[in-house]
N, C-alpha and C positions, 0 to 999 in steps of 0.2 A: 791398319784398320783405325776407324775414328773410335775414341774412347767413350765410355758410357756417359761421360760428363758433356757430351756434346750439345752444341745449340742446333735445334731442329733444321732451322735455315737464318740466314742473314740476307739482307740486301746489300752487297758490296758495291760502291759506287768507285770507279777508277776515275782519278783526277791529277792532272799536271797544270803546270803554269805556262812550261815552255812550248805551248802549241805550235807547230810549223806554220799552220796558216794565219791564225789570229792569236798572238801572245796575251795572257792573261785574261782570256776571254770569260772565263768561270768567274772571273771577278768583276766583270761589268755590270753597272746598275741595270737592271731589266724592269723592277717595277717599284717605283717610289725609292726607298732607301734599299731596297733588298737586291743583292746580288744574283747571279744566275745559280750559285750553288745554294744560297740561303733560300731563294724561292723553291728549289727543288725540294729543299730539307722540309720546308713547311708544308709542301703538297704531300710529301710521303707521310709526314706524321698525321695527315687526316685519317690515315688508316692503319698507320703501324707506330708501335712504341718505339721511343729513341734508342732502346737495347737491341731492337733488330735491325738499326742501321750502322753500317761501317764505312769509312772511306779507306781506298786502298791508294796512298799519294805515291807520285814519284818523288825519290829523294830531291829534295831542293832547299836551299838556305832560305830562301823566300817564301817557304811553307808556312812561316808563323802567321801570314795574312790569311790562309786558309784555316789554320790551327785556331785561330781566334774566334772565327765564326762557328767553328765545331765545338769548341768548348762552351761558347754561350747557349748552344742547344744541346749540351750533354751528348755528342755524338763522338764514338768511337773513331780511332783511325789508326792506320798503320802506314810506314813509310818503306818503300822497297825499289826494285830497279825501275829505272825509266824506260828502258828500250824493251826488257824481257818482262811484257805485262802479264804473259802467262805465271811466271814464277812470283811476280807480285801477288798476283790472286792466290796461287798454292800457298805461299808463305802466310799471306794474311787470314786464310781460312784455317791454316794450322794453328796459327797463333791464337785466334778466337773460337777454335774447336767447332767449326761450323761443319755439319753433315752436307746440307744443301745449299748453294750458293745461287742467289738472284743477281744477275749482272746487269748493272745500269751504268750509264756513262753521265759525266757531270755536265755534259754540254746539251742534254736533254731535259731542260727543266720543266717541260710539259707531259712528261712520261705519267701514265695514269696507275695510281695505286690500287685502285680497284679492278683494274686488268690484271694488275700483278697477281692479287689476290686470288681471281678466277685462274689466271695461268699455272699457279701453283698448286691449286686444288685439282686440276687437270693432269699435270706433272706427275702429281703423288698417285693420282686414281690409274694412270696408265703404267705406272712404275717404269719410267723413262729413265735414261742417262742424261739426256738433254732435250730442251725445248726452247724453241724460239718464235717470236712472231714477225721478224724483219730479215731472217736468213734462212735459206740461203736466198741470194738477190734476185736469181731467176723466177723464184715462185712466190715471192714475198707478196701480201696483199696490204699490210700495214705501213703507213708514211714513215720516213725518217724522221726521228723524233720520239716515236712510239717504242722505240728498241728495248725489248726485254728478253733476256737468256736466262735459263735456268738449268743447272746441272748439279751433279754430285760430285763431292770432294774426291771419291773413289774414281769416279770418270776422268776426272783432272789429272790426278795422279796419274793414272794409267796413261794419257794422252801425252803427259810431259816426259814420259820415258820412251815415246817413239823418236823417229827419226825427224827432226822440227826444223824448218829453215827460219830466216829472220822475220818474214812476214807472219808464219805459225806463231812465234813468240810474242810478236806486237801485237797480234789482233785476236790472241787468246784462243778462241774456239773453232779456228779454221778447220781442225781435224774432225771436229763432231760431224760436220755435215759434208766433209771431202771424203770420208772413208766409210765403210759399212761395218766397221767395228764396235758401233755404238748402238743403243736403242734410241733413235731420236724422232722428234715430230716438230712440224711447223703447225702453230696455232691457227685454227681457221678463221677466216672471216669472209662474210657473203660477198661483200662489195670490194672492189679493187681500188685502193687509195694509195698504192705504191709510187703513184707519180706526184704524191704530195710532200712535204717536207716541213717541219718546224723543229729543226735541231739547229746547232749554232756551229758553223765553220767558217764563215765570211762576215764580214761587217754587215752586210745588207740581210744577212740572217737575223740579226739583231732587230732589225726593224720588224722584220715579219713577227718574231716573238713576243716583241714589247706591244705590237698592235693586237695579236691574240689575247695576251694576258690582260690588257686594259678591257677588251672586250667582255672577256669572261667575268672579270671582276665587276664590270659596270651592269652586265646581265644577270650577275648573281647566279651562275652556272657553274659548275666543276669543270667542264671544258674535257669531255671524253673525245675518242678520235672522230667519231661523227660530227659532233659539235664544231671542232677545231676547222675540219675540212669544211663545213657549210658556211664559218665565218670566212675563210680565205676565199670561197667561191664568190662571195658576195661583195668583195672588193677587187675590181680588176688591176689596179696599181699593186697591191700587195701580192695578188696571183701572179702577176707579170715577174715581180721580183723573185718570187719564189721558183718559178719556172726556169728561170735563168741558172738558178743555183742548183736545180736538179740536174740540169744538162750538165754544168761543171763537175758535180760530186760524181756522178754515173762515168764521165770521162776519165776523172782521176781513180776510180775503183776497179777499171777494166782489168789492170795488171796483178789486182788482188782477188777479187771475187771471180771464180771461174764459172 
């Protein structure tokens, strides 16, 4: 059980430098002098105190590059298994005694902290084990890049004791939405934006995300899901790049998301 000294929730951001598709992508400059992870941190700090943000890093000798950024913004971090990301999350949440985990990935610098707040309120109100806005793949309506998952440490611990394969350990939350042993929901959205993306997996994704960031900064809007989709719709070149990567990513995920 979680002790009485627990933190009610924390945003735990998984990060690693050794990405298979685009190495060091989270350290790429994305807006002026800011890297992908620094822009993400600054965005989250618009709504959350730094004490609520934790990075779960894959062990790597080059992590000093990430740690330098985290220390500058007084962000806590934990280093754990690279391949067994589920264990990394479990060990990280135990170290910081976190009751509820909000999972965000470091390659989604445009994730919406205001949406995180709304989803966490919904999660608590419905007394869920797990809530997502982009999983399961087949019924999601939010774009890739808006990904938010919320779950309890007790549910994560229960899942870790199940019969897990390599994909389950790497993708952390598979069993939440592939079994009926947990109380789960997908966060609703009226319009279907699932065919849009603003995450970073490929070099050309950086072009899309840079364009979006420059547009929202110039327009002085925060950039929620609807605003970001509208910006993409208005630029056919950016939309074409995005569409190619949507197809590429969906093909890659076929073996993982059932």
